[in-house]
N, C-alpha and C positions, 0 to 999 in steps of 0.2 A: 271893508271889515279892517277892523283897526286890527293893528298890529302890536307884538310885545314890547317894539320899540316906542310905540305911542302909548303904550300903557307904563313903561316905564319912567315915561317924562310927566306923564298924569300923576303918577305915584310920587316922584320926586317934589313938582312944584304946586301939586292941590291936595294929595290924598294926607301926605306925610303929617303935617301939623295937626290936623284933625285925629288922625291915628296915635297920635301921642297921647290925646285924652284918653280913648279908649284903652289905649295901653296900661294907662294907670288905673283904671277901672278892672282890666283882664289880672293883675299882679294881685291886687286887693281881693278879687274874687279866686283866684288859684289859692291865695293863700287861705281864705276860708275851708276850701275844699280841701287841703292839705291836713288842715286844724281837725275838722271833721272828721277825716279817715282816720288818724291819730287815734282822736277819743274812740271813736266809734271800735276799730278793731282792737284798739289798746283792752277796752272792756269784755270785748269777745274774747281776748286772750287771758286774759284773768281770771273769767268765767271757766272759761276750759282747763286751765291751770286748776283751779280749785274742784273740778269734777274728777280730773286725773288723779288728784291727791287724795280725794274722798271715794276713789275708787268705782266713780260713775262711770255709768253706761256710754260708750262710744257714741251711740246713735244721738245723745243731748247735745254732744261737741259738735257735730255735723248740723242739727239743727240752731246751735247757737250759732253757729259760722253763716250758715243760711238767713237767720232773720237781722243778723248782721250786716250781711251784703244788701239786703232789701230794705232795711233802715237808710243803710250809706246812698244808696240810689237816690232813696226820695228826697233826703237831706240834701244831696247834691243838686237834682234839680230845683228845687226852693232856693238856692241858693245862685244858682247861675241862670235863672230865666228872666232876671233884669237884663245881665249882660247880652246873653244871648239876644233879647230883641234889640238893643243897643246895638249890638255888632252888627246884627241885619241890616236894620236901618240906615246906620252909618258906613259901612264900608260895601256890603253887598247891592243895596240899592244905588249907590253911586257906581259900581262897575259896571252894572246893569247900564244905568242911563250913559256912562262913557260909551259903551260898544255900542247903542243907538238911544236917540234921546225920544223915539217914539215907542219905547218898550213901558210897559209897567210893571213894577213888581212888588208881591203881597206875600211876605214870609210866611202869613199863618195860612192861608189858604191854597187850594189844590185841585188838579181835574175831578171832576164829581165822579161818583162811584156809576152813575147811569150813563156818564158817556165813557168811562172805560170799557162797560159791557156792552156797548153800542157799537164799538170796534172789531166787535168779534174776533179778536184776536185769541181771549182767553175763553174757554167755554164755563171753568167752574165759577161760580158767584163766592164772591169773597162776603164774610160776615164778620172780619174783622179788617177794617180799611181805613188809612190814614194816610196822610201826605201835607208838604208845607213847599214853599218856594216856588210858588207861580208867578210865571212871567207872562206876558199878553201883550199883542199889539201888533204893528207890521214891520216885517220886513222887506221892501221894496214895495211889489203890489201884491205880496202873500201874507194874509192875516195869519197870525200862530198862536198855539198856547202850549206851553209844557210845566212839568212841576215834578218832584219826586213823590213816587207812591210807593206805600206797603202794602200788598192785599195778601191777605192768610184767609184761609179756611179751617175753621176747628169744628171737630165732632167728637160725639162719644164724653165720657165724665170716666174719672178715675183712672184704673189701669188703662183701661179704653180708651182715653182718650188721644184722639191724633191732632195733629197739628202741620197744615201743608201749607209755606209758601207759593202764592201763586203767582206773585210778580213781586220783585223789590228793584227797584231804579228809575230810570228816567223817562217820562211819558211825553209824549210830544204829538201834536195834532196842527194840521197846516191846511188851508184851504186848497185843493190840485184844480182849480177852475174848471173843474169837468163833471156831470151828474151822470153817475156811473148807473145802467140799468141793473146790474148785478153786483155782487160783494165777491173781493178776490183778497186770498190771506196769503201771506207769505212766512213760513216757520222755520225754524232753523231745522236742518235736515239731520236729525240725529238717528233714525232709525235706518237708514241707508248707510251711514257711516259705520254704525255696528255691525250688521247683518246682512249687505251687501243686496244683493239680488232678493232675497228675502225679506229685508228692512223696504224695499221700495214696493213689493206686493202687499206687505203689510199696510202700509201708505195709501195704496189704491183701496183697501178696504174701509177705510176710516169713513164709514157713509155719513157721520154727524159733520163733517167738514165740508161735504159736497163732492164734486169731481176733483180727480188729480188732475194737473195741468202740466203736462210735459212740454217743456221748452228746449228751442236748441242750443241754448248757450250752455256749454258743459262745464265751465269754470263756476256759473251762478248754480246750476242743478248739484254741483258737488258740496255747496250750503247751503240751500235752502231748498224747501219743499214747499210747491205752492199748489192751494186748492182754489175754485172757485165753482159758480153754477154756469159760466160761460166761457167757452174755451175758447172763442174768439174774442170775447173781450177782454179777458184774462193776457191773452197775447198783445191786444192793442194796446193795453195799458203798461204790461211790460215789454216794452220796445229793446231792442239790443242796447241802446244808449243807456236807459234807465237800469237794467239789469247790471252792467259794467258799472255804475255808480253803485249801487248798491252792493256788490261786493267790496267795489273800493272802500265805503262807509265802514262795512263790516271789519276789513283788515285795519283800516285805522283806529276803529275803537277796541279793537280784538276783545269784543264781549259779545254774548248772544245778543241776537236784533231781530226783531220780529215787525212785521209791517201788513196794513191792511188799507185798501181802497173802499172805501163805504159811501154811500152817499156823494158827496161832493168832495170827501175828505180823506186824506192820507194822514194813517194811524202810525205811530213809528214807538217800538216800545224797546229800552236798550236795558238789559239787565245787568246790575251793579252791586257790588258785595260791600259798597261805603256810601254814606252821607256826603252830599257833594259840597255844601254851603253852611255846614255847620263850624264855630269856631274851633279851633285848638287850642283848648286853655290853658297848656303848659309851653305852647310856643310863643314867641314874641311877636306882635303885630309889626315891627318897626322892619324886619325884613322884608325884601322884596318877593322872594321865592314862595311863601303862601299866598300872597296875592297875584303872583303870577298862575298858581294852581288853580285858585277861582275863577279868574280870568279865561283859562282854556277849560274848566268845565263848562263856562257859560256858553265859550264859542262853539263847541260840539255839540250843543244843542241847539245855538241858533244858526250855527253852519249847516245844518242839515238843509235849510233853503239852499242854500248854493250846491252841497252836495247831489241835490236829487234835482236841481235845477229846476225850482219850481218856480221863477219868477221868469222863466223863459214861456210865454204864454203860446204853446205850438196848439192849443184846443181852444175852441171858443166855448162857453157854457153853453148848453142846449137844456 
């Protein structure tokens, strides 16, 4: 695993010269975005003042602000599209290859929806599904894939329209080197934390998830609830060592973590409230700290292989 010190040397000796080109592009794009904001919201302000002077309806002022914001978002995306593409190709791809030359990076691709649903982690099927920043390849002996995902289910219309975010964050898949006979799902334990023993009772009544698997690791049970089709196989998979590593990983991320063991794969979903690999338009690229953040976000995903000890082939594939 590469260190921050190695990254800093890579930044100083190889990245910095190329980043100066992208930095000039960033400044131009940032200037255009600032100009667009000034023009669009200036026009909205003039329109609002005219309405107020003419005793216009307050609702029209709100409507003008909403339309102005929508136009600005559309214009902003059009202005920044080329820069975002160059940024990801020129910086994120190079950091990925710096971490491990066996990894590939496709900024416009993501984990397919069919694979997302096959993980069995989330039961609601999204009808709004998008993602980007797909990384794939091998870490040691373990084949991995991960990308950012945003999965949403929308229903109804008008006042009855509802929008539920099923998942937003980093979705990771790795070969576990074992063919599981059944499916085991590990979810954040929210019910028991909120309702104590009643929460545990509610968990056991979740018939759509299969059997509630009771484990002996007190610390693990504080944070996770496990469902499966086979008590013996679930306990076999979730060994004391693996449970400890999962708890440690949750503490490391400080985020909601979901896992499942399906087929011969382990799926890990990490809920995040920010986009990981998007450019910060109004921050310089010549500062090391943003580069370090991109590196650490990538290491978070790639490091799952080590965090879960996936390269130690304790089972033979059957």
